[in-house]
C-alpha positions in Angstrom: 4.6 -29.7 -21.5 1.3 -29.2 -23.3 -0.9 -26.1 -22.9 -3.4 -27.9 -20.6 -0.7 -29.1 -18.2 0.8 -25.6 -18.2 -2.5 -24.1 -17.4 -3.0 -26.5 -14.5 0.4 -25.9 -13.2 0.0 -22.0 -13.4 -3.5 -22.3 -11.9 -2.3 -24.3 -8.9 0.7 -21.9 -8.4 -1.6 -18.8 -8.5 -4.0 -20.5 -6.0 -1.2 -21.1 -3.6 -0.2 -17.5 -3.8 -3.7 -16.3 -3.4 -4.3 -18.4 -0.4 -1.1 -17.3 1.3 -2.0 -13.7 0.6 -5.4 -14.1 2.2 -3.9 -15.7 5.3 -1.0 -13.2 5.6 -3.4 -10.2 5.3 -5.7 -11.8 7.9 -3.2 -13.1 10.5 0.2 -11.5 9.6 3.1 -13.4 8.1 4.9 -15.0 11.1 2.0 -16.8 12.5 1.2 -18.6 9.2 3.0 -21.9 8.3 3.1 -23.9 5.1 0.8 -26.3 6.8 -1.7 -23.6 7.4 -1.6 -22.7 3.7 -2.0 -26.4 2.7 -5.0 -26.8 5.0 -6.6 -23.6 3.7 -6.4 -25.1 0.1 -7.1 -28.7 1.2 -4.0 -29.9 -0.5 -0.9 -31.5 0.7 2.2 -29.6 1.9 4.2 -31.6 -0.6 2.2 -30.1 -3.4 3.2 -26.5 -2.3 6.8 -27.5 -2.1 6.6 -28.6 -5.8 6.1 -24.9 -6.7 7.9 -23.0 -3.8 11.1 -23.8 -1.9 9.8 -22.3 1.4 7.7 -19.5 2.8 10.3 -16.9 2.1 9.9 -17.4 -1.6 6.1 -17.2 -1.4 6.4 -13.9 0.6 9.0 -12.6 -1.9 6.7 -13.3 -4.9 3.7 -11.8 -3.2 5.7 -8.7 -2.5 6.8 -8.4 -6.1 3.2 -8.9 -7.2 1.8 -6.3 -4.7 4.4 -3.7 -5.6 3.6 -4.1 -9.3 -0.1 -3.7 -8.6 0.5 -0.7 -6.4 2.6 1.0 -9.0 -0.1 0.4 -11.7 -2.8 1.8 -9.3 -0.7 4.9 -8.7 -0.2 5.5 -12.4 -4.0 5.1 -13.0 -4.8 7.5 -10.1 -2.4 10.1 -11.4 -3.9 9.8 -14.9 -7.5 10.0 -13.8 -7.3 12.7 -11.1 -8.6 16.2 -11.5 -5.5 17.9 -9.9 -2.5 17.1 -7.7 -4.6 17.4 -4.5 -7.3 15.0 -5.9 -4.5 12.6 -6.7 -3.0 12.6 -3.3 -6.4 12.1 -1.6 -7.3 9.3 -4.0 -4.0 7.7 -3.1 -4.9 7.9 0.6 -8.3 6.2 -0.2 -6.4 3.4 -1.8 -4.0 3.0 1.1 -7.1 3.0 3.4 -8.6 0.1 1.4 -5.4 -1.9 1.9 -5.1 -1.1 5.5 -8.8 -2.1 6.2 -8.0 -5.6 5.0 -4.3 -5.9 6.3 -3.2 -7.4 9.6 -1.3 -4.5 11.4 1.6 -6.8 12.1 2.2 -7.6 8.4 4.7 -4.9 7.6 6.6 -5.6 10.9 6.7 -9.3 10.1 7.9 -8.6 6.6 10.7 -6.3 7.8 11.9 -8.6 10.6 11.7 -12.1 9.1 11.7 -11.8 5.3 14.7 -9.8 4.1 14.2 -10.4 0.3 10.5 -9.4 0.5 11.4 -6.3 2.6 14.1 -5.4 0.0 11.4 -5.6 -2.7 9.0 -3.4 -0.7 11.9 -0.9 0.0 12.9 -0.7 -3.6 9.3 0.2 -4.4 9.1 2.9 -1.7 12.5 4.4 -2.7 11.9 4.4 -6.4 8.2 4.2 -7.6 6.6 5.8 -4.5 9.2 8.5 -4.1 9.1 9.3 -7.8 5.2 9.5 -7.7 5.3 11.9 -4.7 8.0 14.1 -6.4 5.8 14.3 -9.6 2.7 15.1 -7.5 4.6 18.0 -5.7 5.7 19.4 -9.1 2.2 19.1 -10.5 0.7 20.8 -7.4 3.2 23.7 -7.6 2.4 24.2 -11.3 -1.4 24.2 -10.6 -0.9 26.8 -7.8 -2.0 24.4 -5.1 1.4 23.9 -3.4 3.8 26.5 -2.3 6.5 27.2 -5.0 9.2 27.6 -2.4 9.2 24.0 -1.0 12.2 21.7 -1.4 10.6 18.9 -3.5 13.4 16.4 -2.8 13.4 16.8 0.9 9.5 16.8 1.3 8.9 13.9 -1.1 11.3 11.9 1.1 9.6 13.1 4.3 6.2 12.0 2.9 7.4 8.5 2.0 9.0 8.1 5.5 5.7 9.4 7.2 3.7 6.6 5.5 6.3 4.1 6.8 6.3 5.5 10.2 2.6 5.4 10.3 2.8 1.5 9.8 5.5 1.0 12.4 4.0 -0.5 15.6 7.0 0.9 17.6 5.5 4.4 16.8 1.8 3.6 16.6 0.8 0.3 18.3 -2.2 -1.2 16.6 -3.8 -1.8 20.0 -3.9 1.9 20.6 -4.3 3.5 17.2 -6.3 3.0 14.1 -3.7 2.8 11.3 -5.9 4.6 8.7 -6.6 7.4 11.2 -2.9 7.7 11.7 -2.1 7.9 8.0 -5.0 10.5 7.5 -3.5 12.7 10.4 0.0 12.5 9.0 -1.2 13.4 5.5 -3.3 16.3 6.7 -0.3 17.7 8.7 1.9 17.3 5.6 -0.6 19.0 3.3 -1.2 22.1 5.6 2.5 22.7 5.4 2.7 22.9 1.7 -0.7 24.2 0.6 -1.2 27.6 -0.9 -4.5 29.6 0.0 -6.0 28.2 -3.3 -4.9 24.7 -2.3 -6.3 25.1 1.2 -9.7 26.2 -0.1 -9.8 23.2 -2.5 -8.9 20.8 0.3 -11.8 22.1 2.3 -14.1 21.6 -0.7 -12.8 18.0 -1.2 -13.2 17.3 2.6 -16.8 18.8 2.6 -17.7 16.8 -0.5 -16.5 13.6 1.2 -18.6 14.2 4.3 -21.6 14.9 2.2 -21.1 11.6 0.3 -20.8 9.7 3.6 -24.0 11.3 4.9 -25.9 10.4 1.8 -24.6 6.7 2.1 -25.7 6.6 5.8 -29.1 8.0 5.0 
């Protein structure tokens, strides 16, 4: 296979994944069929099957891609943040960006109908995300922002599960709750349990700064 053919093949494959991701994020996973993806791209369903065995494979590959991207973003946030509190607030902004363009049923559909994709997502939560939260707690203690007597292992696990619970429609039905507001409330509750007086003052400064920025944008 020459380079031009390889490029065309890889390009078509990437376009299929991109189209599927757009549709899944807009409408959820369950409601989208291979026919929908083909129509969205104006190609035949047969073309899609030349690259993917079924929708499960597409979902699985997108999960792997998203998990890699999320991991890279978390590393970047940790490297560029001013302190542990800034890092966790920037991470929440990133989560908010994702939630703003994600159909609220997507996580539920993934868990219920796509076990391979869900396993990928779970591995990311239990390894990368958990490790990032643990590192953040250690950093916050060292910087005097978090209490030194907290149990890092337990609270890191709690924080990861809180994020997951906030995405669970059985707890917070999207018809009744704004998912980003849910995540913000859970994070604030978590932070007030671990912050020192110094950390509390810094959180107030960050929150005040954010409100000022929003007011300037509106003005």
